[in-house]
N, C-alpha and C positions, 0 to 999 in steps of 0.2 A: 578281417574280424572286428565286430562295433567298438572292442576294446580301443583298437588302433585308430579307428576313426575319431573317437571321443578324444584322444592325447591328442591327436594331430589337430582338432577343432580348438581343444584348450589352447595348444600352443599358439595356433594363429590367432586366437583372439588376446591373448595375452600379448603378441606381439606388437598386435595392431595398436594395443592402449600405452604399452611401456616403450618399444623399441623402435617401431619402422618410422616414426618421426622425431627420433631422438639423435642428434649426430655423436652425441659422448658417447653412445652406447655400441656403436659401430665396432671399435676394436678390442672390447670385451666380447662379443658377441661373435665376431672374427675368431676371437683367440677359441671362444667354445669350439664352434664349427672344425676349426683346425686339429684340435685336441682331444675332441670325444667324438668317435667316427659314427657311435651308436646315433648320435642326437643330429646328425650333421643334416643328412634327407630333412629331417623336420626345419632346421634351423636356417637352412642355406634359402629358402625364398624370402624369409625378414633381413638377408644381408643386402642393404642399400651404401654403398660406397659414395654414391655420389650425392647422398645427404649431409656429408659431412665434407664439403669442398676445402675448408681449409686444412684438414687432415688428409686429403687426398693422397699425396705423395708418400705420407708415412705409412698410411693403413697400405697403398700399393707395394710400397717396398718390404714390409712385413711378409706380403703373400708370396711376393715373390722369394725370398729366404725361408719362407715355411712350406715352401714346395717339396723338394726333398725329403720331408718327414712325413708328409698327408699322402692319403690314397689319391691316385691320379683323376677319378673323378670327383672327388671332393675340391682336389686343387683346380681343375678345367673349371668347374661350376662357380668358383668363387671369383677368379682371373676373367672369366668373361662377362661377370657381371659391371666391371667397371668401363663406364663410358668416357673416354677419353677427349670426343670429340665436345661433350656437353662442360667437362671440368674446363676443357680450353678456355672458353668464351667466360668464363669467371674471373672477377679479380683476383681470385686466389693465386689465378695459374700464371706469375712471374716468370719470367725469361731462367731466372736461377733452379725454380720449383720446375719449370720444363727438360733444365738440363740434367738435375735428382733425378727424374721420371725415365730420363733416356739412358741414365745411367741404371737405373734398378732394372730397365727391360735389357741390358745387354747383360747383367748380370743373369737374369733369367735365360737367356740363349748359354751363357758361359755354361749354366748350370746342366742342361740336357745337352750340350753340343758331344759329349760323350757316348750316348745312346742314339745316334741317328738310324739306325737302322731299326729300332724300336717305334712302335705307332703312337707310344706317350711323344715320344718326341717331336710329330709332327703334328699332333695336337697342339702345343706347347708352342711350337714354332712359328705355326700360322697365328694364333692369338698373338703372340709377342710383337709377330711381323706385322700385324695389321695397327695395333699400338702404338709400334715406331712408326709407319706410314705417316697416322693422323697427326702425332706430334711435329716431324719434318714437314709436313704439306702447311699446317697453321702457323708455326715457330721457326721454319728455316732461316728468315732474316735477321729477327732479332737473334737469334742464337748464334748465326756468325757475328753480326755486328757487336755482341757481347764477347764471345771470343777473341774478335781481334782489339776490344778495348782493353782487355784484361792481360794480351800478350806485349801491346804496348806502354 
């Protein structure tokens, strides 16, 4: 209907002006997407977690911890927007942050481990597995060195 198109157009224009290029709005936008399902499909295109690289792990962890409380489609859509490879190329992706990201990924695995026969599990499992593969592929040596140094 026309009213729905006007609403979607207005959200997109406002999002372009106030949210899309403003990293400080990433977490508040994410909270609206996760908590207000009726607006999630309109707001999800504005969510760009990679624009705020300094908060990347915090936002990722927030998504992982929120997955059990939000709908499968919204959770999957939001989780799929994280570009781990791009984040790993920034100066914000320290070994400590990579370690925190791995812990969040494993928390995600634990969250859905009980529902292996559910297709929801497979959707999230494949995405989390891809994220973990990117971190390990790019940071395995530094993570091993970090672990050895911390244990000595």
